N, C-alpha and C positions, 0 to 999 in steps of 0.2 A: 504494500500500500504506500509506504513512504517513497519507494522508487517511482511509483506512478505520480505522486504529488510533485516530486522533484522534476520529472520530465514535463509535467503540465506547466509548472512555473517557468521552466527554461524554454518553452516553446516561443520562437521568435515572433509569432503572431500576437502574443500577449504583451501587455505593457509592463511586465515585471522585470525588466532588465536593470532597473535601478537597484544596486546592491543593497541599499538600506531597506527598500521596500521588500525585496526578496527575503532578507533576514527576518523582518517583522512577520511576513506571511509564514515562513518556516516555523517561527516560534509559536504563532497562533495554532498551526496544525499540531505541533508537538504538545502544546498546552491542552488542547481539546482531547487529544489521544490519551494523555496521562490522566485527565479528569475522568474519562469514560472507563479506563482500566482500573482506577483506584476504587477502594471500597466506598460504597454508597450507603448512607443511612439517613433516615428522615428525622431522627431525634424526636421520637414520639412523645417523650416526657417533657419536651419543651414546646411552648406555644400551642397552636392549633392549626386547623387547615386554612382558616381565613385570617387575613391580617390587613390592617390599614396603615399606610406609611406616610409620614410627613418628613420630607427631606429638604436638603438644600440643593437645588431650588425646585422641588417637585412634590406632587401628591400622588399616591398610588394605592391600588387594591390588589392583593395577592391571594390566590387560591393554590395551596400546595406549591407546585413548581412553576406556575404561570402568574405573571404580573402584568397589569395594565397601568400605565403611568402617563402623567401630563405635567407640563411645566409651562409657565407663562411669565413673561417679563415685558417691559415696555416695547411693543412692536414685534415681539418674537413669541411664537407658540410652538411647542414641541409635544407631539403625541406619539406613544409607542408602546412596545411590549417587551417582555423579558421571558426567557426560559432558563430556569435554574437547575443546577445539578448539585445536590447537597453532598458534601464530602464528610469525612469522619468528624464526630463531635467530641469535645472534651469538656466535661462538666457543664458550665454555663456558656460555653463558646461553641458556635456552629460555624464551620467553614463551608464555603460554596464557590462555585464557578458558574459561568453561563454566557449567554449571548443576548444582546439587546439590539432592536431595530427601531428607529424613530423616524417620523416624518416631521420636517421643519417647515414652518411658514413664517415669513418675516415681511414687515411693512414699516419701514422707518422713514425718516425725513429724506434720506439720500437714495435709498434702494428698496426695491420690493422684489420678492421672489420666493423660492422654495428649495427644498433639498432633503437629504437623508443622512442618517447617522447609523453606522454599524459598529457595535462595541462588544468585543469579547472581554469578559471581566472576571476577576477573582476577588474574594473578600471574606469577611467574617461578620458574625453577629454575636454580641454579648448580651445574654439575658439577665437583666436587672431583677426581674421576677419571672414567674411562669407565663405571664401575659404581656410583658413589656421588654423590648430589646433595643439596643443601639446597634446600628449597622454601618459598616464602612466597606466600600469596594472601589476598585480602580481597574483601568485597562486602556489599551491603545485604541482609540476610536477613530474610524475613518469617516470624515465629514465631507459631504459633497453638496455644494450650494450653487444655484444658478439664478441669474437675474431674469425676471419675467418680462421686462421691457426689451432688453437686448439679448438675443439668443446666444451670441458669441461671448458673453461675459459670464464666466463661472470660476469657481475656485474649489479645490479639493485637496485633501491631505490628511495625515495622521496627527492626532493630538492626544495627549494623555488626559483622561477624564476621571475625576474622582467624585464619588457620591457618598454623602453622609446623611443618615436618617434615623428616625425613631419609629419603631413598629409597635402597634397595639394588636394583639392576637385575640380572636374570639371564636 
């Protein structure tokens, strides 16, 4: 499988000839592979199947391994979803990894447009009590934005994204 991924990334028809981009993609594939192979536990003694999250700068609703989230700031709206893979838990700490996909809409004084965000992430949750936790995760997010007025104006690239939140389980 790894040989197939390497050949796919090295294909001259793809835009992955940038060494930095290739290294990041290799790391993402290795990261996902390790996550899938590692032990998975749901930590049944912590939390519950539903949770409501308030984060910086988002609000979300989670059911087991699926999350729907939204964020809004002046002129910028982001809507998306996440898929979690829970890793081993230790006492009050639950470790996880996953992927996130978001749709971005922006309308500011200077520019109007839309775009997408793809984020593989890894993080952890510290349970303050059985129904309340603090969460932190991070990952390299690929952001692609385009102007709605000028079709040839767009920007894309990798950025580190950090999420911090409080979760209430019920």
